[in-house]
PyMOL commands that place a pseudoatom at each C-alpha (Angstrom):
pseudoatom trace, name=CA, resn=MET, resi=1, chain=A, elem=C, hetatm=0, pos=[2.497, 8.619, -19.768]
pseudoatom trace, name=CA, resn=ILE, resi=2, chain=A, elem=C, hetatm=0, pos=[1.535, 8.284, -16.076]
pseudoatom trace, name=CA, resn=ARG, resi=3, chain=A, elem=C, hetatm=0, pos=[-0.764, 11.077, -14.922]
pseudoatom trace, name=CA, resn=VAL, resi=4, chain=A, elem=C, hetatm=0, pos=[0.018, 12.090, -11.327]
pseudoatom trace, name=CA, resn=LEU, resi=5, chain=A, elem=C, hetatm=0, pos=[-1.862, 14.222, -8.804]
pseudoatom trace, name=CA, resn=ILE, resi=6, chain=A, elem=C, hetatm=0, pos=[0.101, 15.487, -5.785]
pseudoatom trace, name=CA, resn=ALA, resi=7, chain=A, elem=C, hetatm=0, pos=[-1.683, 16.091, -2.466]
pseudoatom trace, name=CA, resn=ASP, resi=8, chain=A, elem=C, hetatm=0, pos=[0.177, 17.675, 0.460]
pseudoatom trace, name=CA, resn=ASP, resi=9, chain=A, elem=C, hetatm=0, pos=[-0.664, 20.564, 2.765]
pseudoatom trace, name=CA, resn=GLN, resi=10, chain=A, elem=C, hetatm=0, pos=[2.854, 22.007, 2.480]
pseudoatom trace, name=CA, resn=PRO, resi=11, chain=A, elem=C, hetatm=0, pos=[3.401, 24.028, -0.732]
pseudoatom trace, name=CA, resn=LEU, resi=12, chain=A, elem=C, hetatm=0, pos=[7.145, 23.404, -0.636]
pseudoatom trace, name=CA, resn=VAL, resi=13, chain=A, elem=C, hetatm=0, pos=[6.642, 19.634, -0.515]
pseudoatom trace, name=CA, resn=ARG, resi=14, chain=A, elem=C, hetatm=0, pos=[4.139, 19.749, -3.371]
pseudoatom trace, name=CA, resn=ARG, resi=15, chain=A, elem=C, hetatm=0, pos=[6.511, 21.804, -5.475]
pseudoatom trace, name=CA, resn=GLY, resi=16, chain=A, elem=C, hetatm=0, pos=[9.440, 19.499, -4.682]
pseudoatom trace, name=CA, resn=LEU, resi=17, chain=A, elem=C, hetatm=0, pos=[7.500, 16.402, -5.687]
pseudoatom trace, name=CA, resn=ALA, resi=18, chain=A, elem=C, hetatm=0, pos=[6.346, 18.090, -8.885]
pseudoatom trace, name=CA, resn=LEU, resi=19, chain=A, elem=C, hetatm=0, pos=[9.922, 19.075, -9.725]
pseudoatom trace, name=CA, resn=ILE, resi=20, chain=A, elem=C, hetatm=0, pos=[11.032, 15.459, -9.285]
pseudoatom trace, name=CA, resn=LEU, resi=21, chain=A, elem=C, hetatm=0, pos=[8.290, 13.943, -11.437]
pseudoatom trace, name=CA, resn=GLY, resi=22, chain=A, elem=C, hetatm=0, pos=[7.511, 16.718, -13.909]
pseudoatom trace, name=CA, resn=PRO, resi=23, chain=A, elem=C, hetatm=0, pos=[10.721, 16.741, -15.972]
pseudoatom trace, name=CA, resn=ASP, resi=24, chain=A, elem=C, hetatm=0, pos=[10.544, 12.987, -16.581]
pseudoatom trace, name=CA, resn=PRO, resi=25, chain=A, elem=C, hetatm=0, pos=[8.736, 12.367, -19.905]
pseudoatom trace, name=CA, resn=GLU, resi=26, chain=A, elem=C, hetatm=0, pos=[7.121, 9.273, -18.365]
pseudoatom trace, name=CA, resn=PHE, resi=27, chain=A, elem=C, hetatm=0, pos=[5.056, 11.427, -15.981]
pseudoatom trace, name=CA, resn=GLU, resi=28, chain=A, elem=C, hetatm=0, pos=[2.584, 14.272, -16.278]
pseudoatom trace, name=CA, resn=VAL, resi=29, chain=A, elem=C, hetatm=0, pos=[1.714, 16.178, -13.083]
pseudoatom trace, name=CA, resn=VAL, resi=30, chain=A, elem=C, hetatm=0, pos=[-1.955, 16.997, -13.696]
pseudoatom trace, name=CA, resn=GLY, resi=31, chain=A, elem=C, hetatm=0, pos=[-2.718, 18.833, -10.455]
pseudoatom trace, name=CA, resn=GLU, resi=32, chain=A, elem=C, hetatm=0, pos=[-1.796, 19.724, -6.895]
pseudoatom trace, name=CA, resn=ALA, resi=33, chain=A, elem=C, hetatm=0, pos=[-4.062, 19.701, -3.836]
pseudoatom trace, name=CA, resn=GLU, resi=34, chain=A, elem=C, hetatm=0, pos=[-3.551, 21.179, -0.369]
pseudoatom trace, name=CA, resn=ASP, resi=35, chain=A, elem=C, hetatm=0, pos=[-5.894, 18.833, 1.521]
pseudoatom trace, name=CA, resn=GLY, resi=36, chain=A, elem=C, hetatm=0, pos=[-7.729, 15.561, 1.151]
pseudoatom trace, name=CA, resn=ALA, resi=37, chain=A, elem=C, hetatm=0, pos=[-11.058, 17.044, 0.163]
pseudoatom trace, name=CA, resn=ARG, resi=38, chain=A, elem=C, hetatm=0, pos=[-9.449, 19.049, -2.619]
pseudoatom trace, name=CA, resn=ALA, resi=39, chain=A, elem=C, hetatm=0, pos=[-7.522, 15.958, -3.718]
pseudoatom trace, name=CA, resn=VAL, resi=40, chain=A, elem=C, hetatm=0, pos=[-10.729, 13.954, -4.097]
pseudoatom trace, name=CA, resn=ALA, resi=41, chain=A, elem=C, hetatm=0, pos=[-12.510, 16.759, -5.946]
pseudoatom trace, name=CA, resn=LEU, resi=42, chain=A, elem=C, hetatm=0, pos=[-9.570, 17.369, -8.273]
pseudoatom trace, name=CA, resn=ALA, resi=43, chain=A, elem=C, hetatm=0, pos=[-9.081, 13.662, -8.926]
pseudoatom trace, name=CA, resn=ARG, resi=44, chain=A, elem=C, hetatm=0, pos=[-12.696, 13.415, -10.082]
pseudoatom trace, name=CA, resn=GLN, resi=45, chain=A, elem=C, hetatm=0, pos=[-12.001, 16.196, -12.566]
pseudoatom trace, name=CA, resn=VAL, resi=46, chain=A, elem=C, hetatm=0, pos=[-8.612, 15.177, -13.990]
pseudoatom trace, name=CA, resn=ARG, resi=47, chain=A, elem=C, hetatm=0, pos=[-8.737, 11.379, -13.452]
pseudoatom trace, name=CA, resn=PRO, resi=48, chain=A, elem=C, hetatm=0, pos=[-5.067, 10.789, -12.543]
pseudoatom trace, name=CA, resn=ASP, resi=49, chain=A, elem=C, hetatm=0, pos=[-3.483, 7.360, -12.717]
pseudoatom trace, name=CA, resn=VAL, resi=50, chain=A, elem=C, hetatm=0, pos=[-1.669, 7.861, -9.403]
pseudoatom trace, name=CA, resn=VAL, resi=51, chain=A, elem=C, hetatm=0, pos=[-2.234, 10.199, -6.448]
pseudoatom trace, name=CA, resn=VAL, resi=52, chain=A, elem=C, hetatm=0, pos=[0.829, 10.864, -4.293]
pseudoatom trace, name=CA, resn=MET, resi=53, chain=A, elem=C, hetatm=0, pos=[-1.010, 11.483, -1.022]
pseudoatom trace, name=CA, resn=ASP, resi=54, chain=A, elem=C, hetatm=0, pos=[0.224, 12.900, 2.278]
pseudoatom trace, name=CA, resn=ILE, resi=55, chain=A, elem=C, hetatm=0, pos=[-1.729, 11.040, 4.944]
pseudoatom trace, name=CA, resn=ARG, resi=56, chain=A, elem=C, hetatm=0, pos=[-1.812, 13.857, 7.503]
pseudoatom trace, name=CA, resn=MET, resi=57, chain=A, elem=C, hetatm=0, pos=[-3.637, 16.871, 6.052]
pseudoatom trace, name=CA, resn=PRO, resi=58, chain=A, elem=C, hetatm=0, pos=[-6.322, 19.318, 7.204]
pseudoatom trace, name=CA, resn=VAL, resi=59, chain=A, elem=C, hetatm=0, pos=[-10.016, 19.382, 6.170]
pseudoatom trace, name=CA, resn=MET, resi=60, chain=A, elem=C, hetatm=0, pos=[-9.915, 15.709, 5.113]
pseudoatom trace, name=CA, resn=ASP, resi=61, chain=A, elem=C, hetatm=0, pos=[-6.873, 13.597, 5.943]
pseudoatom trace, name=CA, resn=GLY, resi=62, chain=A, elem=C, hetatm=0, pos=[-5.179, 11.320, 3.453]
pseudoatom trace, name=CA, resn=VAL, resi=63, chain=A, elem=C, hetatm=0, pos=[-6.719, 8.173, 4.927]
pseudoatom trace, name=CA, resn=LYS, resi=64, chain=A, elem=C, hetatm=0, pos=[-10.285, 9.357, 4.355]
pseudoatom trace, name=CA, resn=ALA, resi=65, chain=A, elem=C, hetatm=0, pos=[-9.355, 10.732, 0.945]
pseudoatom trace, name=CA, resn=THR, resi=66, chain=A, elem=C, hetatm=0, pos=[-7.800, 7.371, 0.007]
pseudoatom trace, name=CA, resn=GLU, resi=67, chain=A, elem=C, hetatm=0, pos=[-10.919, 5.500, 1.087]
pseudoatom trace, name=CA, resn=GLU, resi=68, chain=A, elem=C, hetatm=0, pos=[-13.104, 7.842, -0.969]
pseudoatom trace, name=CA, resn=LEU, resi=69, chain=A, elem=C, hetatm=0, pos=[-10.914, 7.471, -4.049]
pseudoatom trace, name=CA, resn=ALA, resi=70, chain=A, elem=C, hetatm=0, pos=[-10.806, 3.673, -3.705]
pseudoatom trace, name=CA, resn=ARG, resi=71, chain=A, elem=C, hetatm=0, pos=[-14.606, 3.668, -3.561]
pseudoatom trace, name=CA, resn=THR, resi=72, chain=A, elem=C, hetatm=0, pos=[-15.369, 6.125, -6.360]
pseudoatom trace, name=CA, resn=LEU, resi=73, chain=A, elem=C, hetatm=0, pos=[-12.303, 6.027, -8.650]
pseudoatom trace, name=CA, resn=PRO, resi=74, chain=A, elem=C, hetatm=0, pos=[-10.925, 2.470, -8.493]
pseudoatom trace, name=CA, resn=GLY, resi=75, chain=A, elem=C, hetatm=0, pos=[-8.726, 3.128, -11.519]
pseudoatom trace, name=CA, resn=THR, resi=76, chain=A, elem=C, hetatm=0, pos=[-6.831, 5.805, -9.588]
pseudoatom trace, name=CA, resn=ARG, resi=77, chain=A, elem=C, hetatm=0, pos=[-4.125, 4.368, -7.326]
pseudoatom trace, name=CA, resn=VAL, resi=78, chain=A, elem=C, hetatm=0, pos=[-2.860, 6.048, -4.182]
pseudoatom trace, name=CA, resn=LEU, resi=79, chain=A, elem=C, hetatm=0, pos=[0.770, 6.174, -3.042]
pseudoatom trace, name=CA, resn=ALA, resi=80, chain=A, elem=C, hetatm=0, pos=[0.744, 7.337, 0.582]
pseudoatom trace, name=CA, resn=LEU, resi=81, chain=A, elem=C, hetatm=0, pos=[3.428, 9.579, 2.069]
pseudoatom trace, name=CA, resn=SER, resi=82, chain=A, elem=C, hetatm=0, pos=[4.260, 10.153, 5.725]
pseudoatom trace, name=CA, resn=THR, resi=83, chain=A, elem=C, hetatm=0, pos=[6.882, 12.123, 7.620]
pseudoatom trace, name=CA, resn=PHE, resi=84, chain=A, elem=C, hetatm=0, pos=[7.456, 9.040, 9.780]
pseudoatom trace, name=CA, resn=ASP, resi=85, chain=A, elem=C, hetatm=0, pos=[8.026, 5.481, 8.564]
pseudoatom trace, name=CA, resn=MET, resi=86, chain=A, elem=C, hetatm=0, pos=[6.393, 4.080, 11.729]
pseudoatom trace, name=CA, resn=ASP, resi=87, chain=A, elem=C, hetatm=0, pos=[2.945, 5.634, 11.707]
pseudoatom trace, name=CA, resn=GLU, resi=88, chain=A, elem=C, hetatm=0, pos=[-0.450, 4.086, 12.475]
pseudoatom trace, name=CA, resn=TYR, resi=89, chain=A, elem=C, hetatm=0, pos=[-1.930, 6.304, 9.771]
pseudoatom trace, name=CA, resn=VAL, resi=90, chain=A, elem=C, hetatm=0, pos=[0.083, 4.343, 7.214]
pseudoatom trace, name=CA, resn=VAL, resi=91, chain=A, elem=C, hetatm=0, pos=[-1.653, 1.112, 8.194]
pseudoatom trace, name=CA, resn=ALA, resi=92, chain=A, elem=C, hetatm=0, pos=[-5.002, 2.909, 8.019]
pseudoatom trace, name=CA, resn=ALA, resi=93, chain=A, elem=C, hetatm=0, pos=[-4.168, 4.225, 4.540]
pseudoatom trace, name=CA, resn=LEU, resi=94, chain=A, elem=C, hetatm=0, pos=[-3.206, 0.753, 3.284]
pseudoatom trace, name=CA, resn=ARG, resi=95, chain=A, elem=C, hetatm=0, pos=[-6.358, -0.686, 4.786]
pseudoatom trace, name=CA, resn=ALA, resi=96, chain=A, elem=C, hetatm=0, pos=[-8.354, 2.087, 3.108]
pseudoatom trace, name=CA, resn=GLY, resi=97, chain=A, elem=C, hetatm=0, pos=[-6.976, 1.148, -0.290]
pseudoatom trace, name=CA, resn=ALA, resi=98, chain=A, elem=C, hetatm=0, pos=[-3.550, 2.739, -0.802]
pseudoatom trace, name=CA, resn=TYR, resi=99, chain=A, elem=C, hetatm=0, pos=[-1.315, 0.709, -3.087]
pseudoatom trace, name=CA, resn=GLY, resi=100, chain=A, elem=C, hetatm=0, pos=[1.919, 1.771, -1.441]
pseudoatom trace, name=CA, resn=PHE, resi=101, chain=A, elem=C, hetatm=0, pos=[3.697, 3.863, 1.147]
pseudoatom trace, name=CA, resn=LEU, resi=102, chain=A, elem=C, hetatm=0, pos=[6.869, 5.935, 1.284]
pseudoatom trace, name=CA, resn=PRO, resi=103, chain=A, elem=C, hetatm=0, pos=[8.414, 8.013, 4.060]
pseudoatom trace, name=CA, resn=LYS, resi=104, chain=A, elem=C, hetatm=0, pos=[9.080, 11.597, 2.978]
pseudoatom trace, name=CA, resn=ASP, resi=105, chain=A, elem=C, hetatm=0, pos=[12.842, 11.270, 3.296]
pseudoatom trace, name=CA, resn=ILE, resi=106, chain=A, elem=C, hetatm=0, pos=[13.081, 8.953, 0.285]
pseudoatom trace, name=CA, resn=SER, resi=107, chain=A, elem=C, hetatm=0, pos=[15.274, 9.756, -2.690]
pseudoatom trace, name=CA, resn=PRO, resi=108, chain=A, elem=C, hetatm=0, pos=[13.919, 11.043, -6.022]
pseudoatom trace, name=CA, resn=GLU, resi=109, chain=A, elem=C, hetatm=0, pos=[14.802, 7.680, -7.577]
pseudoatom trace, name=CA, resn=GLU, resi=110, chain=A, elem=C, hetatm=0, pos=[12.775, 5.816, -4.935]
pseudoatom trace, name=CA, resn=LEU, resi=111, chain=A, elem=C, hetatm=0, pos=[9.778, 8.091, -5.519]
pseudoatom trace, name=CA, resn=ILE, resi=112, chain=A, elem=C, hetatm=0, pos=[9.880, 7.554, -9.281]
pseudoatom trace, name=CA, resn=ALA, resi=113, chain=A, elem=C, hetatm=0, pos=[10.223, 3.776, -8.866]
pseudoatom trace, name=CA, resn=ALA, resi=114, chain=A, elem=C, hetatm=0, pos=[7.309, 3.643, -6.395]
pseudoatom trace, name=CA, resn=VAL, resi=115, chain=A, elem=C, hetatm=0, pos=[4.988, 5.636, -8.670]
pseudoatom trace, name=CA, resn=ARG, resi=116, chain=A, elem=C, hetatm=0, pos=[5.795, 3.238, -11.494]
pseudoatom trace, name=CA, resn=ILE, resi=117, chain=A, elem=C, hetatm=0, pos=[5.121, 0.187, -9.308]
pseudoatom trace, name=CA, resn=VAL, resi=118, chain=A, elem=C, hetatm=0, pos=[1.825, 1.541, -8.001]
pseudoatom trace, name=CA, resn=HIS, resi=119, chain=A, elem=C, hetatm=0, pos=[0.753, 2.408, -11.548]
pseudoatom trace, name=CA, resn=THR, resi=120, chain=A, elem=C, hetatm=0, pos=[1.111, -1.266, -12.519]
pseudoatom trace, name=CA, resn=GLY, resi=121, chain=A, elem=C, hetatm=0, pos=[-1.217, -2.266, -9.674]
pseudoatom trace, name=CA, resn=GLU, resi=122, chain=A, elem=C, hetatm=0, pos=[1.473, -3.756, -7.463]
pseudoatom trace, name=CA, resn=ALA, resi=123, chain=A, elem=C, hetatm=0, pos=[2.027, -2.858, -3.799]
pseudoatom trace, name=CA, resn=ALA, resi=124, chain=A, elem=C, hetatm=0, pos=[4.966, -0.494, -3.237]
pseudoatom trace, name=CA, resn=VAL, resi=125, chain=A, elem=C, hetatm=0, pos=[5.800, -1.296, 0.374]
pseudoatom trace, name=CA, resn=ALA, resi=126, chain=A, elem=C, hetatm=0, pos=[8.995, -2.973, 1.532]
pseudoatom trace, name=CA, resn=PRO, resi=127, chain=A, elem=C, hetatm=0, pos=[7.868, -6.312, 3.061]
pseudoatom trace, name=CA, resn=ARG, resi=128, chain=A, elem=C, hetatm=0, pos=[9.831, -5.904, 6.299]
pseudoatom trace, name=CA, resn=LEU, resi=129, chain=A, elem=C, hetatm=0, pos=[8.704, -2.298, 6.766]
pseudoatom trace, name=CA, resn=LEU, resi=130, chain=A, elem=C, hetatm=0, pos=[5.095, -3.363, 6.284]
pseudoatom trace, name=CA, resn=SER, resi=131, chain=A, elem=C, hetatm=0, pos=[5.472, -6.200, 8.796]
pseudoatom trace, name=CA, resn=ARG, resi=132, chain=A, elem=C, hetatm=0, pos=[7.048, -3.883, 11.389]
pseudoatom trace, name=CA, resn=LEU, resi=133, chain=A, elem=C, hetatm=0, pos=[4.239, -1.368, 10.895]
pseudoatom trace, name=CA, resn=LEU, resi=134, chain=A, elem=C, hetatm=0, pos=[1.558, -3.988, 11.386]
pseudoatom trace, name=CA, resn=SER, resi=135, chain=A, elem=C, hetatm=0, pos=[3.337, -5.561, 14.317]
pseudoatom trace, name=CA, resn=ALA, resi=136, chain=A, elem=C, hetatm=0, pos=[3.321, -2.154, 15.992]
pseudoatom trace, name=CA, resn=TYR, resi=137, chain=A, elem=C, hetatm=0, pos=[-0.158, -0.923, 15.143]
pseudoatom trace, name=CA, resn=VAL, resi=138, chain=A, elem=C, hetatm=0, pos=[-2.533, -3.800, 14.355]
pseudoatom trace, name=CA, resn=ARG, resi=139, chain=A, elem=C, hetatm=0, pos=[-3.815, -4.921, 17.726]
pseudoatom trace, name=CA, resn=THR, resi=140, chain=A, elem=C, hetatm=0, pos=[-7.300, -6.387, 17.355]
pseudoatom trace, name=CA, resn=PRO, resi=141, chain=A, elem=C, hetatm=0, pos=[-9.149, -8.287, 14.625]
pseudoatom trace, name=CA, resn=ALA, resi=142, chain=A, elem=C, hetatm=0, pos=[-11.211, -6.188, 12.198]
pseudoatom trace, name=CA, resn=ARG, resi=143, chain=A, elem=C, hetatm=0, pos=[-13.878, -8.737, 11.417]
pseudoatom trace, name=CA, resn=THR, resi=144, chain=A, elem=C, hetatm=0, pos=[-16.107, -6.195, 9.700]
pseudoatom trace, name=CA, resn=ARG, resi=145, chain=A, elem=C, hetatm=0, pos=[-14.026, -6.440, 6.511]
pseudoatom trace, name=CA, resn=SER, resi=146, chain=A, elem=C, hetatm=0, pos=[-14.637, -9.490, 4.352]
pseudoatom trace, name=CA, resn=TRP, resi=147, chain=A, elem=C, hetatm=0, pos=[-10.954, -10.061, 3.607]
pseudoatom trace, name=CA, resn=ALA, resi=148, chain=A, elem=C, hetatm=0, pos=[-10.065, -9.886, 7.299]
pseudoatom trace, name=CA, resn=ALA, resi=149, chain=A, elem=C, hetatm=0, pos=[-12.852, -12.297, 8.189]
pseudoatom trace, name=CA, resn=ALA, resi=150, chain=A, elem=C, hetatm=0, pos=[-11.464, -15.083, 5.986]
pseudoatom trace, name=CA, resn=THR, resi=151, chain=A, elem=C, hetatm=0, pos=[-10.263, -17.972, 8.116]
pseudoatom trace, name=CA, resn=PRO, resi=152, chain=A, elem=C, hetatm=0, pos=[-6.990, -19.882, 7.632]
pseudoatom trace, name=CA, resn=VAL, resi=153, chain=A, elem=C, hetatm=0, pos=[-9.054, -23.079, 7.311]
pseudoatom trace, name=CA, resn=GLU, resi=154, chain=A, elem=C, hetatm=0, pos=[-9.985, -21.991, 3.762]
pseudoatom trace, name=CA, resn=LEU, resi=155, chain=A, elem=C, hetatm=0, pos=[-6.345, -22.253, 2.675]
pseudoatom trace, name=CA, resn=THR, resi=156, chain=A, elem=C, hetatm=0, pos=[-4.317, -25.364, 1.928]
pseudoatom trace, name=CA, resn=PRO, resi=157, chain=A, elem=C, hetatm=0, pos=[-1.416, -26.103, 4.317]
pseudoatom trace, name=CA, resn=ARG, resi=158, chain=A, elem=C, hetatm=0, pos=[1.071, -24.812, 1.722]
pseudoatom trace, name=CA, resn=GLU, resi=159, chain=A, elem=C, hetatm=0, pos=[-0.928, -21.618, 1.152]
pseudoatom trace, name=CA, resn=LEU, resi=160, chain=A, elem=C, hetatm=0, pos=[-1.203, -21.103, 4.889]
pseudoatom trace, name=CA, resn=GLU, resi=161, chain=A, elem=C, hetatm=0, pos=[2.563, -21.393, 5.315]
pseudoatom trace, name=CA, resn=ILE, resi=162, chain=A, elem=C, hetatm=0, pos=[3.259, -18.990, 2.444]
pseudoatom trace, name=CA, resn=TRP, resi=163, chain=A, elem=C, hetatm=0, pos=[0.730, -16.505, 3.840]
pseudoatom trace, name=CA, resn=ARG, resi=164, chain=A, elem=C, hetatm=0, pos=[2.449, -16.688, 7.231]
pseudoatom trace, name=CA, resn=LEU, resi=165, chain=A, elem=C, hetatm=0, pos=[5.888, -16.161, 5.681]
pseudoatom trace, name=CA, resn=MET, resi=166, chain=A, elem=C, hetatm=0, pos=[4.608, -13.169, 3.678]
pseudoatom trace, name=CA, resn=ALA, resi=167, chain=A, elem=C, hetatm=0, pos=[3.231, -11.668, 6.863]
pseudoatom trace, name=CA, resn=THR, resi=168, chain=A, elem=C, hetatm=0, pos=[6.557, -11.979, 8.661]
pseudoatom trace, name=CA, resn=GLY, resi=169, chain=A, elem=C, hetatm=0, pos=[8.361, -10.006, 5.971]
pseudoatom trace, name=CA, resn=ARG, resi=170, chain=A, elem=C, hetatm=0, pos=[9.732, -12.593, 3.545]
pseudoatom trace, name=CA, resn=GLY, resi=171, chain=A, elem=C, hetatm=0, pos=[9.945, -11.750, -0.138]
pseudoatom trace, name=CA, resn=ASN, resi=172, chain=A, elem=C, hetatm=0, pos=[9.090, -14.274, -2.840]
pseudoatom trace, name=CA, resn=ALA, resi=173, chain=A, elem=C, hetatm=0, pos=[12.692, -15.424, -3.293]
pseudoatom trace, name=CA, resn=GLU, resi=174, chain=A, elem=C, hetatm=0, pos=[13.135, -15.925, 0.455]
pseudoatom trace, name=CA, resn=ILE, resi=175, chain=A, elem=C, hetatm=0, pos=[9.901, -17.929, 0.655]
pseudoatom trace, name=CA, resn=ALA, resi=176, chain=A, elem=C, hetatm=0, pos=[11.021, -20.081, -2.276]
pseudoatom trace, name=CA, resn=THR, resi=177, chain=A, elem=C, hetatm=0, pos=[14.359, -20.806, -0.602]
pseudoatom trace, name=CA, resn=GLU, resi=178, chain=A, elem=C, hetatm=0, pos=[12.811, -21.574, 2.776]
pseudoatom trace, name=CA, resn=LEU, resi=179, chain=A, elem=C, hetatm=0, pos=[10.228, -23.965, 1.321]
pseudoatom trace, name=CA, resn=ASP, resi=180, chain=A, elem=C, hetatm=0, pos=[12.544, -25.374, -1.385]
pseudoatom trace, name=CA, resn=ILE, resi=181, chain=A, elem=C, hetatm=0, pos=[10.185, -24.485, -4.244]
pseudoatom trace, name=CA, resn=SER, resi=182, chain=A, elem=C, hetatm=0, pos=[10.534, -22.210, -7.264]
pseudoatom trace, name=CA, resn=VAL, resi=183, chain=A, elem=C, hetatm=0, pos=[9.739, -18.495, -7.222]
pseudoatom trace, name=CA, resn=SER, resi=184, chain=A, elem=C, hetatm=0, pos=[7.111, -19.047, -9.923]
pseudoatom trace, name=CA, resn=THR, resi=185, chain=A, elem=C, hetatm=0, pos=[5.403, -21.624, -7.686]
pseudoatom trace, name=CA, resn=VAL, resi=186, chain=A, elem=C, hetatm=0, pos=[5.405, -19.120, -4.834]
pseudoatom trace, name=CA, resn=LYS, resi=187, chain=A, elem=C, hetatm=0, pos=[3.801, -16.522, -7.113]
pseudoatom trace, name=CA, resn=ASN, resi=188, chain=A, elem=C, hetatm=0, pos=[1.117, -19.004, -8.187]
pseudoatom trace, name=CA, resn=HIS, resi=189, chain=A, elem=C, hetatm=0, pos=[0.311, -19.813, -4.564]
pseudoatom trace, name=CA, resn=ILE, resi=190, chain=A, elem=C, hetatm=0, pos=[0.157, -16.114, -3.690]
pseudoatom trace, name=CA, resn=THR, resi=191, chain=A, elem=C, hetatm=0, pos=[-2.338, -15.518, -6.490]
pseudoatom trace, name=CA, resn=GLY, resi=192, chain=A, elem=C, hetatm=0, pos=[-4.490, -18.277, -5.039]
pseudoatom trace, name=CA, resn=ILE, resi=193, chain=A, elem=C, hetatm=0, pos=[-4.170, -16.822, -1.535]
pseudoatom trace, name=CA, resn=PHE, resi=194, chain=A, elem=C, hetatm=0, pos=[-5.288, -13.401, -2.761]
pseudoatom trace, name=CA, resn=GLY, resi=195, chain=A, elem=C, hetatm=0, pos=[-8.342, -14.965, -4.394]
pseudoatom trace, name=CA, resn=LYS, resi=196, chain=A, elem=C, hetatm=0, pos=[-9.374, -16.973, -1.345]
pseudoatom trace, name=CA, resn=LEU, resi=197, chain=A, elem=C, hetatm=0, pos=[-8.891, -14.076, 1.058]
pseudoatom trace, name=CA, resn=GLY, resi=198, chain=A, elem=C, hetatm=0, pos=[-10.544, -11.588, -1.267]
pseudoatom trace, name=CA, resn=VAL, resi=199, chain=A, elem=C, hetatm=0, pos=[-7.592, -9.184, -1.040]
pseudoatom trace, name=CA, resn=ARG, resi=200, chain=A, elem=C, hetatm=0, pos=[-6.192, -6.988, -3.762]
pseudoatom trace, name=CA, resn=ASP, resi=201, chain=A, elem=C, hetatm=0, pos=[-2.462, -7.141, -3.112]
pseudoatom trace, name=CA, resn=ARG, resi=202, chain=A, elem=C, hetatm=0, pos=[0.342, -8.225, -0.805]
pseudoatom trace, name=CA, resn=ALA, resi=203, chain=A, elem=C, hetatm=0, pos=[-0.148, -5.322, 1.599]
pseudoatom trace, name=CA, resn=GLN, resi=204, chain=A, elem=C, hetatm=0, pos=[-3.777, -6.250, 2.245]
pseudoatom trace, name=CA, resn=ALA, resi=205, chain=A, elem=C, hetatm=0, pos=[-2.857, -9.930, 2.570]
pseudoatom trace, name=CA, resn=VAL, resi=206, chain=A, elem=C, hetatm=0, pos=[-0.350, -9.080, 5.298]
pseudoatom trace, name=CA, resn=ILE, resi=207, chain=A, elem=C, hetatm=0, pos=[-2.866, -6.862, 7.093]
pseudoatom trace, name=CA, resn=ALA, resi=208, chain=A, elem=C, hetatm=0, pos=[-5.364, -9.735, 6.925]
pseudoatom trace, name=CA, resn=ALA, resi=209, chain=A, elem=C, hetatm=0, pos=[-2.803, -12.091, 8.472]
pseudoatom trace, name=CA, resn=TYR, resi=210, chain=A, elem=C, hetatm=0, pos=[-2.418, -9.840, 11.495]
pseudoatom trace, name=CA, resn=GLU, resi=211, chain=A, elem=C, hetatm=0, pos=[-6.118, -9.097, 11.824]
pseudoatom trace, name=CA, resn=SER, resi=212, chain=A, elem=C, hetatm=0, pos=[-7.087, -12.771, 11.554]
pseudoatom trace, name=CA, resn=GLY, resi=213, chain=A, elem=C, hetatm=0, pos=[-4.591, -13.720, 14.268]
pseudoatom trace, name=CA, resn=LEU, resi=214, chain=A, elem=C, hetatm=0, pos=[-2.426, -15.820, 11.942]
pseudoatom trace, name=CA, resn=VAL, resi=215, chain=A, elem=C, hetatm=0, pos=[0.581, -13.822, 13.122]
pseudoatom trace, name=CA, resn=GLU, resi=216, chain=A, elem=C, hetatm=0, pos=[0.930, -11.613, 16.178]
pseudoatom trace, name=CA, resn=ALA, resi=217, chain=A, elem=C, hetatm=0, pos=[2.878, -8.530, 17.158]
pseudoatom trace, name=CA, resn=GLY, resi=218, chain=A, elem=C, hetatm=0, pos=[6.576, -9.299, 17.307]
pseudoatom trace, name=CA, resn=SER, resi=219, chain=A, elem=C, hetatm=0, pos=[6.435, -11.940, 14.553]
pseudoatom trace, name=CA, resn=ALA, resi=220, chain=A, elem=C, hetatm=0, pos=[8.091, -9.749, 11.908]
pseudoatom trace, name=CA, resn=SER, resi=221, chain=A, elem=C, hetatm=0, pos=[11.538, -10.795, 10.757]
pseudoatom trace, name=CA, resn=GLY, resi=222, chain=A, elem=C, hetatm=0, pos=[14.480, -8.446, 10.314]
for i in range(1, 222): cmd.bond("trace and resi %d" % i, "trace and resi %d" % (i + 1))
show_as sticks, trace
zoom trace
């Protein structure tokens, strides 16, 4: 069973999310929070597997709450929610440690699938949506973070090309087709890229590509 905490400042949204997840025997809604500070405090008490987190809330916003949870409860994974799919707060939440992002107009099926993906430790962000977000909102290098400070020189030419293709919105199958290699080979290279960059997942690898200057605004495909 996946234990889920819901954090949103709107009671109706919290109740709607709980009604989507609660009846499914795979999930247990273990708490609801009306702001980021309450979400952090409650998460420390109930230790959820996943926090479905609105990123714009009073007292403490979802970005700061995500950063605090990533620092103090690394086993708890955050799925960020936003009213808008193009939102600089989304990039901030992913940088802070969120494992995924969904706009609030998603279907119940999409929410359930995303919670499952995040629970496994994978990034639940559509590659092209992530690339468009970063193209719009990542403007300057963030050299203070170790994974953003990694230089392309540390990667092999093949790894560098795969990293660039990831950052411009290609999925694994598309990368495999473009480079005429197998999907399993792409996955192996991506694992190596994550290790060399010191990133946790695909979302952070794409952010690092923009912040390192490997790709620039307007490079996203689709």
